N, CA, C and O atoms as a GROMACS GRO file, in nm:
protein
  420
    1UNK      N    1  22.839  17.584 -10.790
    1UNK     CA    2  22.756  17.653 -10.705
    1UNK      C    3  22.617  17.661 -10.770
    1UNK      O    4  22.601  17.692 -10.888
    2UNK      N    5  22.522  17.631 -10.689
    2UNK     CA    6  22.380  17.629 -10.725
    2UNK      C    7  22.334  17.772 -10.758
    2UNK      O    8  22.369  17.869 -10.690
    3UNK      N    9  22.247  17.781 -10.873
    3UNK     CA   10  22.176  17.921 -10.890
    3UNK      C   11  22.114  17.971 -10.755
    3UNK      O   12  22.072  17.894 -10.669
    4UNK      N   13  22.112  18.101 -10.747
    4UNK     CA   14  22.052  18.159 -10.616
    4UNK      C   15  21.947  18.261 -10.675
    4UNK      O   16  21.975  18.336 -10.769
    5UNK      N   17  21.837  18.260 -10.619
    5UNK     CA   18  21.721  18.375 -10.643
    5UNK      C   19  21.701  18.445 -10.528
    5UNK      O   20  21.682  18.388 -10.420
    6UNK      N   21  21.705  18.574 -10.542
    6UNK     CA   22  21.656  18.658 -10.417
    6UNK      C   23  21.519  18.727 -10.470
    6UNK      O   24  21.514  18.800 -10.568
    7UNK      N   25  21.425  18.695 -10.398
    7UNK     CA   26  21.306  18.736 -10.428
    7UNK      C   27  21.236  18.810 -10.317
    7UNK      O   28  21.287  18.798 -10.206
    8UNK      N   29  21.126  18.885 -10.328
    8UNK     CA   30  21.040  18.947 -10.226
    8UNK      C   31  20.905  18.969 -10.275
    8UNK      O   32  20.877  18.972 -10.395
    9UNK      N   33  20.827  18.983 -10.187
    9UNK     CA   34  20.683  19.007 -10.222
    9UNK      C   35  20.638  19.155 -10.227
    9UNK      O   36  20.526  19.186 -10.269
   10UNK      N   37  20.722  19.238 -10.187
   10UNK     CA   38  20.698  19.394 -10.188
   10UNK      C   39  20.810  19.456 -10.236
   10UNK      O   40  20.922  19.410 -10.214
   11UNK      N   41  20.788  19.579 -10.315
   11UNK     CA   42  20.905  19.651 -10.360
   11UNK      C   43  20.988  19.730 -10.252
   11UNK      O   44  20.932  19.761 -10.147
   12UNK      N   45  21.104  19.762 -10.272
   12UNK     CA   46  21.181  19.855 -10.195
   12UNK      C   47  21.222  19.786 -10.059
   12UNK      O   48  21.228  19.860  -9.961
   13UNK      N   49  21.246  19.676 -10.046
   13UNK     CA   50  21.284  19.604  -9.927
   13UNK      C   51  21.432  19.578  -9.924
   13UNK      O   52  21.481  19.544  -9.817
   14UNK      N   53  21.507  19.590 -10.026
   14UNK     CA   54  21.657  19.572 -10.022
   14UNK      C   55  21.699  19.444 -10.106
   14UNK      O   56  21.807  19.390 -10.080
   15UNK      N   57  21.619  19.398 -10.201
   15UNK     CA   58  21.665  19.298 -10.291
   15UNK      C   59  21.777  19.323 -10.366
   15UNK      O   60  21.871  19.244 -10.364
   16UNK      N   61  21.779  19.427 -10.433
   16UNK     CA   62  21.895  19.484 -10.519
   16UNK      C   63  22.014  19.494 -10.438
   16UNK      O   64  22.123  19.448 -10.473
   17UNK      N   65  21.989  19.561 -10.316
   17UNK     CA   66  22.116  19.581 -10.242
   17UNK      C   67  22.182  19.460 -10.186
   17UNK      O   68  22.304  19.443 -10.194
   18UNK      N   69  22.106  19.383 -10.133
   18UNK     CA   70  22.146  19.221 -10.099
   18UNK      C   71  22.226  19.161 -10.222
   18UNK      O   72  22.340  19.115 -10.213
   19UNK      N   73  22.153  19.166 -10.333
   19UNK     CA   74  22.202  19.096 -10.461
   19UNK      C   75  22.328  19.156 -10.500
   19UNK      O   76  22.424  19.082 -10.521
   20UNK      N   77  22.340  19.293 -10.512
   20UNK     CA   78  22.468  19.347 -10.559
   20UNK      C   79  22.568  19.313 -10.450
   20UNK      O   80  22.677  19.272 -10.491
   21UNK      N   81  22.552  19.322 -10.328
   21UNK     CA   82  22.661  19.290 -10.231
   21UNK      C   83  22.715  19.151 -10.237
   21UNK      O   84  22.835  19.121 -10.234
   22UNK      N   85  22.603  19.060 -10.247
   22UNK     CA   86  22.634  18.923 -10.262
   22UNK      C   87  22.714  18.900 -10.387
   22UNK      O   88  22.825  18.849 -10.379
   23UNK      N   89  22.659  18.938 -10.510
   23UNK     CA   90  22.731  18.930 -10.643
   23UNK      C   91  22.870  18.987 -10.640
   23UNK      O   92  22.964  18.931 -10.696
   24UNK      N   93  22.882  19.093 -10.577
   24UNK     CA   94  23.026  19.161 -10.591
   24UNK      C   95  23.123  19.083 -10.491
   24UNK      O   96  23.244  19.071 -10.513
   25UNK      N   97  23.067  19.039 -10.396
   25UNK     CA   98  23.156  18.941 -10.290
   25UNK      C   99  23.188  18.826 -10.357
   25UNK      O  100  23.309  18.803 -10.362
   26UNK      N  101  23.107  18.736 -10.417
   26UNK     CA  102  23.128  18.621 -10.498
   26UNK      C  103  23.238  18.646 -10.612
   26UNK      O  104  23.339  18.577 -10.619
   27UNK      N  105  23.210  18.754 -10.704
   27UNK     CA  106  23.304  18.796 -10.810
   27UNK      C  107  23.436  18.822 -10.766
   27UNK      O  108  23.534  18.774 -10.823
   28UNK      N  109  23.444  18.903 -10.658
   28UNK     CA  110  23.577  18.936 -10.588
   28UNK      C  111  23.645  18.811 -10.559
   28UNK      O  112  23.768  18.813 -10.567
   29UNK      N  113  23.589  18.702 -10.528
   29UNK     CA  114  23.660  18.582 -10.490
   29UNK      C  115  23.673  18.480 -10.604
   29UNK      O  116  23.704  18.363 -10.584
   30UNK      N  117  23.646  18.534 -10.727
   30UNK     CA  118  23.688  18.464 -10.844
   30UNK      C  119  23.572  18.368 -10.902
   30UNK      O  120  23.593  18.297 -11.000
   31UNK      N  121  23.443  18.370 -10.832
   31UNK     CA  122  23.338  18.293 -10.878
   31UNK      C  123  23.287  18.355 -11.009
   31UNK      O  124  23.287  18.476 -11.032
   32UNK      N  125  23.240  18.250 -11.100
   32UNK     CA  126  23.183  18.315 -11.230
   32UNK      C  127  23.033  18.344 -11.206
   32UNK      O  128  22.944  18.259 -11.213
   33UNK      N  129  23.014  18.486 -11.175
   33UNK     CA  130  22.884  18.524 -11.146
   33UNK      C  131  22.788  18.588 -11.244
   33UNK      O  132  22.834  18.676 -11.317
   34UNK      N  133  22.675  18.557 -11.254
   34UNK     CA  134  22.583  18.640 -11.338
   34UNK      C  135  22.477  18.698 -11.274
   34UNK      O  136  22.390  18.619 -11.239
   35UNK      N  137  22.457  18.823 -11.246
   35UNK     CA  138  22.361  18.894 -11.163
   35UNK      C  139  22.263  18.957 -11.243
   35UNK      O  140  22.308  19.045 -11.316
   36UNK      N  141  22.139  18.938 -11.249
   36UNK     CA  142  22.039  18.992 -11.361
   36UNK      C  143  21.911  19.008 -11.283
   36UNK      O  144  21.871  18.933 -11.193
   37UNK      N  145  21.846  19.125 -11.336
   37UNK     CA  146  21.712  19.135 -11.302
   37UNK      C  147  21.637  19.094 -11.409
   37UNK      O  148  21.658  19.159 -11.512
   38UNK      N  149  21.553  19.003 -11.416
   38UNK     CA  150  21.473  18.955 -11.532
   38UNK      C  151  21.379  19.066 -11.578
   38UNK      O  152  21.384  19.101 -11.696
   39UNK      N  153  21.295  19.122 -11.494
   39UNK     CA  154  21.189  19.219 -11.524
   39UNK      C  155  21.221  19.341 -11.443
   39UNK      O  156  21.241  19.322 -11.323
   40UNK      N  157  21.229  19.467 -11.490
   40UNK     CA  158  21.221  19.577 -11.417
   40UNK      C  159  21.110  19.692 -11.457
   40UNK      O  160  21.098  19.737 -11.572
   41UNK      N  161  21.040  19.728 -11.356
   41UNK     CA  162  20.953  19.819 -11.391
   41UNK      C  163  20.985  19.970 -11.355
   41UNK      O  164  21.083  19.994 -11.284
   42UNK      N  165  20.912  20.063 -11.398
   42UNK     CA  166  20.957  20.211 -11.358
   42UNK      C  167  21.069  20.258 -11.440
   42UNK      O  168  21.135  20.354 -11.400
   43UNK      N  169  21.097  20.201 -11.552
   43UNK     CA  170  21.223  20.242 -11.633
   43UNK      C  171  21.179  20.358 -11.714
   43UNK      O  172  21.068  20.361 -11.766
   44UNK      N  173  21.271  20.459 -11.725
   44UNK     CA  174  21.234  20.572 -11.810
   44UNK      C  175  21.316  20.571 -11.927
   44UNK      O  176  21.437  20.551 -11.916
   45UNK      N  177  21.257  20.594 -12.048
   45UNK     CA  178  21.342  20.605 -12.160
   45UNK      C  179  21.395  20.479 -12.218
   45UNK      O  180  21.396  20.376 -12.152
   46UNK      N  181  21.440  20.484 -12.341
   46UNK     CA  182  21.508  20.363 -12.407
   46UNK      C  183  21.623  20.312 -12.358
   46UNK      O  184  21.648  20.192 -12.370
   47UNK      N  185  21.705  20.398 -12.297
   47UNK     CA  186  21.844  20.378 -12.263
   47UNK      C  187  21.841  20.338 -12.102
   47UNK      O  188  21.784  20.416 -12.026
   48UNK      N  189  21.892  20.234 -12.057
   48UNK     CA  190  21.886  20.199 -11.910
   48UNK      C  191  21.976  20.313 -11.835
   48UNK      O  192  22.086  20.353 -11.872
   49UNK      N  193  21.902  20.354 -11.722
   49UNK     CA  194  21.986  20.444 -11.651
   49UNK      C  195  22.072  20.394 -11.546
   49UNK      O  196  22.050  20.280 -11.505
   50UNK      N  197  22.166  20.461 -11.495
   50UNK     CA  198  22.264  20.405 -11.390
   50UNK      C  199  22.213  20.359 -11.265
   50UNK      O  200  22.269  20.272 -11.198
   51UNK      N  201  22.101  20.419 -11.231
   51UNK     CA  202  22.027  20.399 -11.088
   51UNK      C  203  21.921  20.267 -11.105
   51UNK      O  204  21.857  20.230 -11.006
   52UNK      N  205  21.907  20.208 -11.218
   52UNK     CA  206  21.818  20.106 -11.237
   52UNK      C  207  21.881  19.979 -11.180
   52UNK      O  208  22.002  19.957 -11.189
   53UNK      N  209  21.798  19.901 -11.124
   53UNK     CA  210  21.838  19.787 -11.048
   53UNK      C  211  21.927  19.681 -11.146
   53UNK      O  212  22.031  19.626 -11.110
   54UNK      N  213  21.877  19.668 -11.251
   54UNK     CA  214  21.963  19.576 -11.351
   54UNK      C  215  22.088  19.626 -11.373
   54UNK      O  216  22.184  19.549 -11.371
   55UNK      N  217  22.105  19.756 -11.396
   55UNK     CA  218  22.229  19.806 -11.420
   55UNK      C  219  22.317  19.794 -11.306
   55UNK      O  220  22.434  19.761 -11.325
   56UNK      N  221  22.267  19.822 -11.176
   56UNK     CA  222  22.354  19.805 -11.055
   56UNK      C  223  22.393  19.667 -11.027
   56UNK      O  224  22.502  19.646 -10.973
   57UNK      N  225  22.303  19.554 -11.064
   57UNK     CA  226  22.348  19.431 -11.066
   57UNK      C  227  22.456  19.388 -11.146
   57UNK      O  228  22.551  19.324 -11.104
   58UNK      N  229  22.435  19.431 -11.279
   58UNK     CA  230  22.547  19.405 -11.364
   58UNK      C  231  22.689  19.460 -11.332
   58UNK      O  232  22.796  19.400 -11.344
   59UNK      N  233  22.667  19.590 -11.290
   59UNK     CA  234  22.801  19.663 -11.247
   59UNK      C  235  22.862  19.600 -11.120
   59UNK      O  236  22.980  19.619 -11.092
   60UNK      N  237  22.794  19.535 -11.054
   60UNK     CA  238  22.853  19.465 -10.927
   60UNK      C  239  22.940  19.356 -10.960
   60UNK      O  240  23.024  19.322 -10.877
   61UNK      N  241  22.931  19.294 -11.074
   61UNK     CA  242  23.008  19.178 -11.115
   61UNK      C  243  23.114  19.226 -11.237
   61UNK      O  244  23.220  19.167 -11.254
   62UNK      N  245  23.080  19.322 -11.307
   62UNK     CA  246  23.155  19.368 -11.421
   62UNK      C  247  23.121  19.294 -11.550
   62UNK      O  248  23.188  19.314 -11.651
   63UNK      N  249  23.020  19.210 -11.549
   63UNK     CA  250  22.966  19.125 -11.651
   63UNK      C  251  22.958  19.194 -11.778
   63UNK      O  252  22.928  19.314 -11.781
   64UNK      N  253  22.985  19.118 -11.898
   64UNK     CA  254  22.972  19.187 -12.024
   64UNK      C  255  22.840  19.199 -12.055
   64UNK      O  256  22.802  19.304 -12.108
   65UNK      N  257  22.752  19.098 -12.029
   65UNK     CA  258  22.615  19.096 -12.058
   65UNK      C  259  22.535  19.005 -11.955
   65UNK      O  260  22.597  18.923 -11.888
   66UNK      N  261  22.405  19.019 -11.942
   66UNK     CA  262  22.340  19.148 -11.980
   66UNK      C  263  22.391  19.267 -11.889
   66UNK      O  264  22.449  19.247 -11.783
   67UNK      N  265  22.365  19.387 -11.937
   67UNK     CA  266  22.426  19.503 -11.865
   67UNK      C  267  22.281  19.583 -11.807
   67UNK      O  268  22.286  19.694 -11.756
   68UNK      N  269  22.171  19.517 -11.823
   68UNK     CA  270  22.054  19.594 -11.772
   68UNK      C  271  21.946  19.467 -11.761
   68UNK      O  272  21.969  19.356 -11.809
   69UNK      N  273  21.825  19.502 -11.689
   69UNK     CA  274  21.738  19.408 -11.691
   69UNK      C  275  21.709  19.352 -11.829
   69UNK      O  276  21.734  19.416 -11.932
   70UNK      N  277  21.655  19.228 -11.828
   70UNK     CA  278  21.621  19.156 -11.948
   70UNK      C  279  21.496  19.215 -12.026
   70UNK      O  280  21.490  19.224 -12.149
   71UNK      N  281  21.392  19.256 -11.935
   71UNK     CA  282  21.271  19.327 -11.985
   71UNK      C  283  21.252  19.451 -11.902
   71UNK      O  284  21.230  19.446 -11.781
   72UNK      N  285  21.261  19.564 -11.971
   72UNK     CA  286  21.228  19.699 -11.912
   72UNK      C  287  21.098  19.737 -11.934
   72UNK      O  288  21.055  19.722 -12.049
   73UNK      N  289  21.016  19.789 -11.838
   73UNK     CA  290  20.888  19.835 -11.860
   73UNK      C  291  20.874  19.964 -11.795
   73UNK      O  292  20.930  19.988 -11.688
   74UNK      N  293  20.795  20.057 -11.862
   74UNK     CA  294  20.778  20.184 -11.817
   74UNK      C  295  20.701  20.225 -11.684
   74UNK      O  296  20.739  20.304 -11.597
   75UNK      N  297  20.586  20.153 -11.689
   75UNK     CA  298  20.501  20.174 -11.578
   75UNK      C  299  20.555  20.131 -11.434
   75UNK      O  300  20.615  20.024 -11.426
   76UNK      N  301  20.537  20.202 -11.333
   76UNK     CA  302  20.593  20.163 -11.209
   76UNK      C  303  20.478  20.081 -11.139
   76UNK      O  304  20.412  20.127 -11.046
   77UNK      N  305  20.461  19.965 -11.186
   77UNK     CA  306  20.357  19.863 -11.139
   77UNK      C  307  20.412  19.727 -11.120
   77UNK      O  308  20.525  19.700 -11.160
   78UNK      N  309  20.340  19.643 -11.062
   78UNK     CA  310  20.366  19.500 -11.080
   78UNK      C  311  20.400  19.462 -11.214
   78UNK      O  312  20.329  19.518 -11.298
   79UNK      N  313  20.493  19.377 -11.263
   79UNK     CA  314  20.538  19.335 -11.389
   79UNK      C  315  20.426  19.300 -11.491
   79UNK      O  316  20.425  19.348 -11.604
   80UNK      N  317  20.324  19.204 -11.440
   80UNK     CA  318  20.218  19.170 -11.533
   80UNK      C  319  20.139  19.291 -11.571
   80UNK      O  320  20.100  19.304 -11.687
   81UNK      N  321  20.112  19.384 -11.473
   81UNK     CA  322  20.038  19.502 -11.498
   81UNK      C  323  20.109  19.610 -11.596
   81UNK      O  324  20.055  19.668 -11.690
   82UNK      N  325  20.232  19.621 -11.555
   82UNK     CA  326  20.304  19.716 -11.634
   82UNK      C  327  20.326  19.659 -11.776
   82UNK      O  328  20.348  19.743 -11.863
   83UNK      N  329  20.323  19.536 -11.811
   83UNK     CA  330  20.340  19.480 -11.949
   83UNK      C  331  20.203  19.505 -12.008
   83UNK      O  332  20.201  19.558 -12.120
   84UNK      N  333  20.106  19.480 -11.959
   84UNK     CA  334  19.962  19.503 -11.999
   84UNK      C  335  19.935  19.652 -12.047
   84UNK      O  336  19.880  19.679 -12.154
   85UNK      N  337  19.980  19.743 -11.959
   85UNK     CA  338  19.954  19.886 -11.980
   85UNK      C  339  20.051  19.936 -12.079
   85UNK      O  340  20.031  20.050 -12.122
   86UNK      N  341  20.163  19.862 -12.126
   86UNK     CA  342  20.244  19.892 -12.229
   86UNK      C  343  20.214  19.831 -12.356
   86UNK      O  344  20.287  19.846 -12.454
   87UNK      N  345  20.097  19.753 -12.358
   87UNK     CA  346  20.039  19.696 -12.474
   87UNK      C  347  20.114  19.565 -12.523
   87UNK      O  348  20.109  19.522 -12.638
   88UNK      N  349  20.185  19.510 -12.418
   88UNK     CA  350  20.249  19.366 -12.455
   88UNK      C  351  20.231  19.278 -12.356
   88UNK      O  352  20.137  19.291 -12.278
   89UNK      N  353  20.317  19.180 -12.347
   89UNK     CA  354  20.306  19.067 -12.261
   89UNK      C  355  20.469  19.035 -12.221
   89UNK      O  356  20.563  19.073 -12.290
   90UNK      N  357  20.480  18.966 -12.108
   90UNK     CA  358  20.606  18.934 -12.084
   90UNK      C  359  20.654  18.797 -12.140
   90UNK      O  360  20.595  18.695 -12.104
   91UNK      N  361  20.759  18.790 -12.226
   91UNK     CA  362  20.799  18.663 -12.292
   91UNK      C  363  20.884  18.579 -12.196
   91UNK      O  364  21.006  18.589 -12.186
   92UNK      N  365  20.809  18.499 -12.130
   92UNK     CA  366  20.885  18.416 -12.028
   92UNK      C  367  20.985  18.323 -12.085
   92UNK      O  368  21.092  18.297 -12.030
   93UNK      N  369  20.945  18.274 -12.201
   93UNK     CA  370  21.054  18.184 -12.263
   93UNK      C  371  21.172  18.256 -12.302
   93UNK      O  372  21.284  18.207 -12.285
   94UNK      N  373  21.153  18.385 -12.360
   94UNK     CA  374  21.276  18.465 -12.397
   94UNK      C  375  21.356  18.503 -12.274
   94UNK      O  376  21.478  18.513 -12.283
   95UNK      N  377  21.290  18.526 -12.158
   95UNK     CA  378  21.370  18.560 -12.048
   95UNK      C  379  21.457  18.440 -11.997
   95UNK      O  380  21.578  18.447 -11.974
   96UNK      N  381  21.375  18.325 -11.983
   96UNK     CA  382  21.450  18.207 -11.953
   96UNK      C  383  21.586  18.181 -12.045
   96UNK      O  384  21.696  18.157 -11.996
   97UNK      N  385  21.559  18.191 -12.186
   97UNK     CA  386  21.660  18.154 -12.279
   97UNK      C  387  21.774  18.266 -12.265
   97UNK      O  388  21.891  18.233 -12.289
   98UNK      N  389  21.747  18.382 -12.230
   98UNK     CA  390  21.861  18.494 -12.213
   98UNK      C  391  21.942  18.477 -12.088
   98UNK      O  392  22.058  18.517 -12.077
   99UNK      N  393  21.871  18.414 -11.991
   99UNK     CA  394  21.935  18.392 -11.853
   99UNK      C  395  22.029  18.262 -11.875
   99UNK      O  396  22.142  18.254 -11.826
  100UNK      N  397  21.970  18.161 -11.953
  100UNK     CA  398  22.045  18.028 -11.970
  100UNK      C  399  22.174  18.063 -12.058
  100UNK      O  400  22.282  18.006 -12.044
  101UNK      N  401  22.147  18.164 -12.150
  101UNK     CA  402  22.267  18.182 -12.254
  101UNK      C  403  22.387  18.243 -12.195
  101UNK      O  404  22.486  18.245 -12.269
  102UNK      N  405  22.399  18.297 -12.069
  102UNK     CA  406  22.517  18.351 -12.006
  102UNK      C  407  22.578  18.223 -11.924
  102UNK      O  408  22.518  18.162 -11.835
  103UNK      N  409  22.686  18.200 -11.964
  103UNK     CA  410  22.756  18.082 -11.901
  103UNK      C  411  22.822  18.124 -11.770
  103UNK      O  412  22.941  18.157 -11.769
  104UNK      N  413  22.750  18.123 -11.662
  104UNK     CA  414  22.807  18.158 -11.544
  104UNK      C  415  22.737  18.074 -11.430
  104UNK      O  416  22.632  18.015 -11.456
  105UNK      N  417  22.791  18.069 -11.312
  105UNK     CA  418  22.732  18.005 -11.190
  105UNK      C  419  22.621  18.097 -11.132
  105UNK      O  420  22.559  18.063 -11.031
   0.00000   0.00000   0.00000
């Protein structure tokens, strides 16, 4: 199966709901699925909360890792701005390597 990317240009349009439903359906059929959110903004605290998108996606498949978004940012802004406000930047190479490290379809 080819990788699938679910993307949208605005927040809160249902990307995570569609992604979790699709990931759960594929996993239930025995497909090796990796569901992840590369970058999540609006995260509170150092520990991922159960309602974060990255956590919901991981729970949909029961995957061992990653169990949350690869990059969690506090500010509830577009990712580049949230990273800048946090005094950092988004490590694109790190995100790609983390996604490729999981052996799944």
